[in-house]
N, C-alpha and C positions, 0 to 999 in steps of 0.2 A: 407518550415516551419514547423519546430517540435514544438511539446509545450513541455516546459520543466516543468517537474513534481519536486515538492519541495522534497528536499534530507532528510532522515529519520533523526529524531532527537536522536540524543545519548546522553543518560542522565544516569550516574551511580551513582545519587544521588538523594533523595528526600527531596525536600523543603516545609514546610508549607506554608500557605499564606501570612505568616508573612515573608516569605526570610528565616526562621530559616532551617538548615542542621536537618533532621530527619531520616536520615539512608543512607546507601549503597546498592547499586543493583548490582546484578551478570554483569559482564562487557559485557556479549551477550544478552543484552538486548537492542531493538528497539523499540521506541515509535513514532506513525505516527500520523500525522495532518488529519484532513478529507480534502479530496480533493475540496469540493465544495467552492470555494473562499470566500462566506460571512461567511463561519462556520469557527470557531478558535476552535474548539474541538480538544481536543489530548488525545491520549490513555492514559487512566490509569494502564492498565494491557496489556501484551503481546498479540499481537493477538485480541483485544477487537472488532477492527473495521472489518467490511465485504469488502472483495477486491471484484472487478469489476469481474464477472463470465465469461467474455469474452476474457479480454487481462490479467487477473491478475496482472496489474501491480499498479492501483490506489486503495485507501482504503475511505471508508465512513463511519461515526459514525452511520447512519441509512438510510432507505429505503427512508426518504424525502431529504434528500441533493442528495442522489444518482438520483432521479426522477429527482431533478431541475438542477442538473450537466448533464444530459444525452443530454440535445441539444448540448451543448460544447463538450463534450467528445468523443460522436458518431462519430465526424470528426476525431480523432485521434485513436480510439479505435480499434485494431485489435487482432484478435483470436490468442491466443498464440500458437505457431506452437510446434507441438511435433517432439522430434528428431527421426530419422529413422534410424533404426540400421538394415542394410540389413546383416544377418548373411549367408544366402543362396545365392547361384549364381543360376540366372535361367538356366533351362537347354541349353546345345548347340546344335542349330539345323543346 
């Protein structure tokens, strides 16, 4: 059983609280929602939220949400594997 992470929110426009279009944004911007389920905060700036230092896959709006989500998230959190690039061959014996 795998936990499904929410898809990033792609938003190329900014809207006021009244729903009025107030400007465009660069197409390469991705805004994430806090991973802690009761929290509905969404980034207002790119890379505003912190990421899990272990898996580097989920984002949190603050330490409170990260600590509250840890009991659930730790079941699925795995350290991100680094790519191994072996350019040297071991010596022949």
